[in-house]
C-alpha positions in Angstrom: 18.7 -34.2 -15.0 15.4 -35.8 -13.9 13.9 -34.9 -10.6 14.8 -37.5 -7.9 12.6 -36.0 -5.2 9.0 -35.1 -5.4 7.7 -31.7 -4.4 5.9 -33.1 -1.4 9.1 -34.7 -0.2 10.9 -31.4 -0.4 8.1 -29.6 1.4 8.5 -32.1 4.2 12.3 -31.5 4.5 11.8 -27.8 4.5 9.1 -28.1 7.2 11.7 -30.0 9.2 14.1 -27.0 9.0 15.9 -27.2 5.7 16.8 -23.6 4.7 15.6 -22.1 1.3 17.4 -19.4 -0.6 16.4 -17.3 -3.7 19.8 -15.5 -3.9 22.5 -17.9 -5.0 25.1 -15.8 -3.1 23.5 -16.8 0.2 23.4 -20.5 -0.5 25.1 -22.8 2.1 26.0 -26.4 1.6 22.9 -28.7 1.7 20.3 -25.9 1.2 17.6 -25.3 -1.4 17.9 -22.8 -4.2 14.7 -21.5 -5.8 15.5 -20.2 -9.3 13.0 -17.4 -9.8 12.6 -16.2 -13.4 12.3 -12.4 -13.8 12.2 -9.6 -16.4 15.4 -7.8 -15.3 17.2 -10.5 -13.2 16.5 -14.1 -13.9 17.8 -16.4 -11.1 17.8 -19.4 -13.5 21.1 -18.0 -14.7 22.6 -18.4 -11.2 21.8 -22.1 -10.9 25.5 -23.0 -11.5 26.6 -20.6 -8.9 24.1 -22.0 -6.3 25.3 -25.5 -7.1 28.9 -24.5 -6.8 28.2 -23.2 -3.4 26.7 -26.5 -2.3 23.0 -26.3 -3.0 21.5 -29.8 -2.6 18.2 -29.0 -4.2 17.2 -26.7 -7.1 13.6 -25.7 -7.7 13.1 -24.4 -11.2 10.7 -24.6 -14.1 10.7 -27.4 -16.6 13.6 -27.2 -19.0 16.2 -26.0 -16.5 19.7 -27.3 -17.3 21.8 -28.5 -14.4 25.6 -28.4 -14.4 27.2 -31.6 -15.6 28.2 -33.9 -12.9 26.2 -32.2 -10.1 24.8 -34.1 -7.3 22.2 -31.4 -6.6 18.6 -32.6 -7.2 16.3 -30.8 -9.5 12.7 -30.3 -8.4 10.5 -29.1 -11.2 7.8 -26.5 -10.4 5.6 -24.7 -12.9 5.8 -21.5 -10.9 9.0 -21.0 -8.8 7.6 -17.8 -7.3 4.7 -19.6 -5.8 7.0 -22.5 -4.9 8.9 -20.1 -2.7 5.7 -19.0 -1.0 4.8 -22.7 -0.3 8.2 -23.4 1.0 8.2 -20.3 3.2 4.8 -21.4 4.6 6.2 -24.8 5.3 9.4 -23.5 6.9 7.8 -20.9 9.1 4.5 -22.8 9.6 2.6 -19.6 9.0 -0.7 -21.5 8.2 -0.5 -23.3 11.5 -0.3 -20.1 13.6 -4.0 -19.5 13.8 -3.7 -15.8 12.9 -6.4 -13.7 11.4 -4.9 -12.0 8.3 -6.4 -8.9 6.6 -5.0 -7.8 3.3 -5.5 -4.3 1.9 -4.9 -3.4 -1.7 -5.8 -0.4 -3.9 -4.1 2.7 -5.4 -4.9 5.0 -2.5 -5.8 4.7 1.2 -4.0 1.5 2.1 -1.8 3.0 4.8 -4.6 5.1 6.4 -6.8 2.0 6.5 -4.1 -0.1 8.0 -3.5 2.4 10.8 -7.2 2.7 11.4 -7.6 -1.1 11.6 -4.7 -1.3 14.0 -6.4 1.2 16.3 -9.9 -0.3 16.0 -8.8 -3.9 16.6 -6.5 -3.0 19.4 -9.4 -1.3 21.2 -11.4 -4.5 20.6 -8.9 -6.5 22.5 -6.7 -7.9 19.7 -2.9 -7.8 19.6 -2.2 -6.4 16.1 0.8 -6.6 13.8 1.0 -4.3 10.8 3.0 -4.7 7.5 2.9 -1.6 5.4 4.4 1.4 3.7 5.6 3.2 6.8 6.8 0.2 9.0 6.5 -3.4 9.9 5.5 -3.4 13.5 3.7 -5.0 16.5 3.7 -4.2 20.2 7.3 -3.9 21.3 8.8 -4.0 17.8 9.1 -1.6 14.8 11.2 -1.9 11.6 11.2 0.9 9.0 9.7 -0.5 5.8 11.9 -0.5 2.7 8.9 -1.9 0.6 5.2 -1.7 1.1 5.1 -5.5 0.9 8.4 -7.3 1.7 9.8 -10.2 -0.2 8.1 -13.5 0.2 10.6 -15.1 2.6 10.8 -12.0 4.8 7.0 -11.7 4.8 6.5 -15.2 6.2 9.3 -14.7 8.7 7.6 -11.5 9.9 4.3 -13.2 10.3 5.9 -16.0 12.2 7.7 -13.6 14.5 4.4 -11.8 15.1 2.7 -15.0 16.1 5.7 -15.7 18.5 5.1 -12.4 20.1 1.4 -13.1 20.8 -0.1 -11.2 17.8 -3.5 -12.7 16.8 -4.3 -10.4 13.9 -2.1 -9.3 11.0 -3.0 -6.2 8.9 -1.0 -5.8 5.8 -0.9 -3.5 2.8 -0.6 -5.5 -0.4 1.0 -3.7 -3.4 0.3 -4.5 -7.0 3.9 -5.4 -7.5 3.8 -7.9 -4.7 0.6 -9.4 -6.2 2.0 -9.6 -9.7 5.2 -11.2 -8.4 3.4 -13.6 -6.0 5.3 -12.3 -3.1 2.4 -13.0 -0.7 1.9 -16.6 -1.9 1.5 -19.1 0.9 -0.4 -16.7 3.2 -4.1 -17.3 3.9 -6.3 -14.2 4.1 -9.5 -14.0 6.2 -10.5 -10.6 4.8 -9.3 -8.8 1.7 -10.0 -5.1 1.1 -10.1 -3.0 -2.1 -9.9 0.7 -1.7 -9.9 1.9 -5.3 -8.0 1.5 -8.6 -6.8 4.5 -10.5 -3.8 5.2 -12.7 -0.5 4.4 -11.1 2.5 2.1 -11.7 1.9 1.9 -15.4 5.6 2.0 -15.9 5.6 -1.5 -14.5 2.1 -2.9 -15.4 1.9 -1.3 -18.9 -1.9 -0.6 -18.9 -4.9 -0.3 -16.6 -6.2 -3.8 -17.4 -2.9 -5.4 -16.4 -2.9 -3.3 -13.2 -6.4 -4.4 -12.3 -5.6 -8.0 -13.0 -2.7 -7.8 -10.5 -5.0 -6.2 -7.8 -7.7 -8.7 -8.5 -5.4 -11.6 -7.7 -5.9 -10.9 -4.0 -9.6 -11.7 -4.4 -9.6 -14.3 -7.2 -6.4 -16.4 -7.0 -5.4 -16.2 -3.3 -8.3 -18.1 -2.0 -9.4 -19.4 1.4 -12.8 -20.9 2.2 -15.0 -18.2 3.7 -12.7 -15.3 3.0 -14.7 -12.1 3.0 -14.0 -9.3 0.4 -14.6 -5.7 1.4 -15.1 -3.8 -1.9 -15.5 -0.1 -2.7 -18.8 0.1 -4.6 -18.0 3.7 -5.4 -15.1 2.5 -7.6 -15.8 1.0 -11.0 -13.3 -1.8 -10.5 -14.7 -2.5 -7.1 -18.2 -3.0 -8.7 -16.7 -5.5 -11.2 -15.3 -7.5 -8.3 -18.6 -7.3 -6.4 -20.2 -9.0 -9.3 -17.5 -11.8 -9.3 -16.8 -12.4 -5.7 -18.9 -13.8 -2.8 -19.0 -13.5 0.2 -18.5 -9.7 -0.1 -19.5 -6.5 1.6 -19.7 -3.5 -0.7 -19.3 -0.1 0.9 -19.8 3.3 -0.5 -21.0 6.9 -0.2 -22.8 6.7 -3.6 -23.5 3.1 -4.3 -24.3 1.5 -0.9 -26.0 -1.7 -2.0 -24.3 -3.0 -5.1 -23.3 -6.6 -5.7 -23.8 -9.8 -3.8 -23.8 -9.7 -0.1 -24.7 -6.9 2.3 -24.0 -3.3 1.5 -22.5 -0.8 4.0 -23.8 2.6 3.2 -22.4 5.9 4.5 -23.8 9.4 4.5 -21.8 12.4 5.3 -23.9 14.4 7.8 -21.4 17.2 8.2 -17.8 17.9 7.1 -15.5 20.9 7.9 -11.9 21.7 8.9 -12.5 20.1 12.3 -13.6 16.7 11.0 -16.6 14.9 9.8 -19.8 13.0 11.0 -20.9 9.9 9.2 -24.1 8.0 9.3 -23.9 4.3 8.5 -26.5 1.6 7.6 -25.8 -2.1 7.4 -28.7 -4.5 7.2 -31.1 -3.5 10.0 -28.4 -1.6 11.9 -27.7 2.2 11.7 -25.3 4.3 13.7 -23.3 7.6 13.6 -19.6 8.2 13.9 -17.7 11.5 14.5 -14.1 11.7 13.3 -11.4 14.3 13.5 -10.2 13.3 10.1 -11.0 15.6 7.2 -12.0 15.1 3.6 -14.5 12.9 1.7 -11.8 10.3 0.9 -11.4 9.7 4.7 -15.1 9.1 4.9 -14.6 6.3 2.4 -11.6 5.0 4.4 -13.7 4.9 7.5 -16.3 2.9 5.7 -13.8 0.3 4.5 -12.4 -0.1 8.1 -15.9 -0.5 9.5 -16.6 -3.1 6.8 -13.6 -5.1 8.0 -14.8 -4.8 11.6 -18.2 -6.1 10.7 -16.7 -9.0 8.8 -14.7 -9.9 11.9 -17.8 -9.8 14.0 -17.5 -6.4 15.7 -20.8 -4.7 16.5 -21.5 -1.1 15.7 -20.9 -0.1 19.3 -17.3 -1.3 19.0 -16.8 0.7 15.8 -17.2 3.9 17.8 -13.5 3.5 18.9 -12.7 5.1 15.5 -13.8 8.4 16.9 -10.6 8.6 18.9 -8.3 7.8 15.9 -6.3 11.0 15.2 -4.7 10.3 11.9 -1.7 8.8 10.1 1.9 10.2 9.7 2.0 11.9 6.3 -1.6 11.2 5.4 -3.4 14.6 5.4 -1.4 15.2 8.6 -1.9 18.7 10.1 1.5 20.3 10.8 1.3 22.5 13.9 3.4 25.6 13.5 4.2 28.8 15.4 2.2 31.0 13.0 -1.0 28.9 13.4 -1.3 28.3 9.6 -3.4 25.5 8.2 -0.7 23.3 6.6 -1.1 19.6 5.9 1.4 17.0 4.6 0.0 14.2 2.4 1.5 11.3 0.5 -0.7 11.8 -2.6 1.4 11.1 -5.6 -1.1 10.0 -8.3 -3.7 12.0 -10.2 -6.5 10.3 -8.3 -4.9 10.7 -4.9 -4.4 14.4 -5.5 -7.9 14.8 -6.8 -9.4 13.0 -3.7 -7.4 15.0 -1.2 -7.7 18.4 -2.8 -11.4 18.0 -3.7 -12.1 17.0 -0.1 -10.2 19.9 1.4 -11.8 22.2 -1.2 -15.2 21.4 0.3 -14.2 22.7 3.7 -14.3 26.2 5.3 -11.0 27.6 4.0 -10.6 30.7 1.9 -7.9 29.7 -0.5 -6.2 26.3 -1.3 -2.5 26.1 -2.2 -0.8 22.9 -3.2 2.9 22.1 -3.4 3.5 19.0 -5.6 6.1 17.3 -7.9 6.4 14.1 -9.8 8.8 11.2 -9.0 11.6 10.5 -11.5 11.9 7.1 -13.2 8.2 6.4 -12.8 5.1 6.6 -15.0 5.6 9.7 -17.1 2.0 9.6 -18.5 0.6 10.6 -15.1 2.7 13.8 -14.8 0.4 16.2 -16.7 -2.6 14.5 -15.2 -1.3 15.3 -11.7 -1.0 18.9 -12.7 -4.5 18.9 -14.0 -5.8 17.5 -10.7 -4.0 20.2 -8.8 -5.3 22.9 -11.1 -8.9 21.7 -10.7 -9.0 22.4 -7.0 -6.2 24.8 -6.1 -6.0 28.6 -6.2 -2.2 28.4 -6.2 -0.3 25.5 -7.7 3.4 25.3 -6.6 5.4 22.9 -8.9 8.7 21.5 -7.5 10.7 18.3 -7.2 9.6 15.1 -5.5 12.1 12.3 -5.7 13.8 13.0 -9.1 16.0 9.9 -8.7 18.1 9.6 -11.9 16.1 12.2 -13.9 16.9 15.9 -14.2 14.3 17.8 -12.1 13.7 20.5 -14.7 13.0 17.9 -17.3 10.4 16.3 -15.0 8.8 19.7 -14.5 8.7 20.2 -18.3 6.7 16.9 -18.5 4.3 18.3 -15.9 3.8 21.7 -17.4 1.3 20.8 -20.1 -1.2 20.1 -17.4 -0.9 23.5 -15.7 -2.9 25.4 -18.3 -6.0 25.6 -16.2 -4.3 26.9 -13.1 -5.3 30.2 -11.6 -1.8 30.9 -10.4 1.5 28.9 -10.7 4.7 29.1 -8.8 7.7 27.0 -9.9 10.9 26.2 -8.1 12.8 22.9 -8.5 14.2 23.3 -5.0 11.6 21.7 -2.7 12.5 23.6 0.4 12.4 26.9 -1.5 9.1 25.9 -3.1 7.5 25.2 0.3 8.9 28.6 1.6 7.3 30.4 -1.3 4.0 28.7 -0.7 4.0 29.6 3.0 4.8 33.2 2.1 1.7 33.3 0.0 -0.6 32.2 2.8 -3.2 34.1 4.7 -4.8 33.1 8.1 -7.8 31.4 6.5 -5.9 29.7 3.7 -4.9 26.0 3.6 -1.7 24.6 2.1 -1.3 20.9 1.1 2.3 19.8 0.6 1.8 16.6 -1.4 3.9 13.7 -2.6 6.2 12.6 0.1 4.1 12.3 3.2 6.0 10.3 5.9 9.3 10.0 3.9 12.4 11.5 5.6 14.6 11.8 2.5 14.8 13.1 -1.0 16.2 10.8 -3.7 18.4 12.8 -6.0 20.7 11.0 -8.5 20.1 7.8 -6.7 21.4 9.1 -3.4 19.1 9.8 -0.4 19.5 13.2 1.3 17.7 14.0 4.6 14.4 15.8 3.8 11.2 15.8 5.9 8.3 17.9 4.7 6.9 18.3 8.2 10.2 19.4 9.7 10.8 21.9 6.9 7.4 23.4 7.4 7.9 23.8 11.1 11.2 25.5 10.4 9.8 27.9 7.8 6.5 28.7 9.5 8.1 30.0 12.6 
């Protein structure tokens, strides 16, 4: 059936309040159904169901067959995923809200940077909304996050609700899956941040080139005049984007002035178990910042946040508010306990994240480093031995256990990890995560440090597809009494 309505006419109807659905089961009479093609579930197969439920408009790619005799109107769009983003922007009027939007992508550091930015910008007088791995929140509202980046329609609805609550700045983590699936389409970003790109999610993306292309979409395809990119010049992929994108601010501890635009350089003046002191230089300005956060990776995170602050017009004096930022739940979070042991919980679940966290802690004034870690089930198997190698490079004692085994057998996951344990000084294994943490604590002396890695803020363990209550921090407090 030939399109009877143009795309612009449909956009106008949606802007006037016509509801849009991407799930045929939710369609009500007179509404729009967007048939999104997919690898596992292809909504084009559900066009007859949507029409039977009363859909008046179907948005689909060219070649879509409509049921015989239907009165529903076909609107052809070359990319239905992006069509959904444009329709969401029209329905919720997100581009008309006047919000400043900051997007953060990268393998590691997104959540920490989002929390830091929330703190910094709130101290500068902004009302901030955050969309990220831990929660979707703004002053007076918090919703636990099922996904780092929500689906397209919910994303626009959240941004609209934020604007309605007086939010002026949105800070959001942008996952590679969301970028690849165009789930953030229709939003305009004022600032886009790259933390780093290291091996992760290859079970989905297939290879590092595909993973990088997904991340790069935030900078190269989702455009807005004058959008500023904040790019990690210490990261090889960040340097590639610095050569491609302008305006940009490169930041780094090793490569402070690479690429077009100004460079934000950082020098670690001191670093110990109580925190770190950074010296920054940006153009003609230089300043120092003390932080209670520990580890070299947090020095990089602090630079990224300051880069955003500078891009948004904050002066170095305002950046000093970061000195009062105490940390993020589950991100190298110190767990106070009755025995006074140095125990931290961290979300690190990739080889690079483990390498960053453990190498940073290794540089500090602890006697021995112990690490509890595991690998998630039904995820990239190639990274499992690499995670073990990262732990062995920096730890005196490696404690291998379960993470979220999901639908895999924990002992089989551990078998995949084991080839990477050859360089470990000492290895303890226990598939029961609670028992593994108990064994690690039993090994500790007063000047040792224990990193319990992998789950961070999570309050459950996924075993066989069922979620059981499990919180690393609570377990540690119970065991170290």
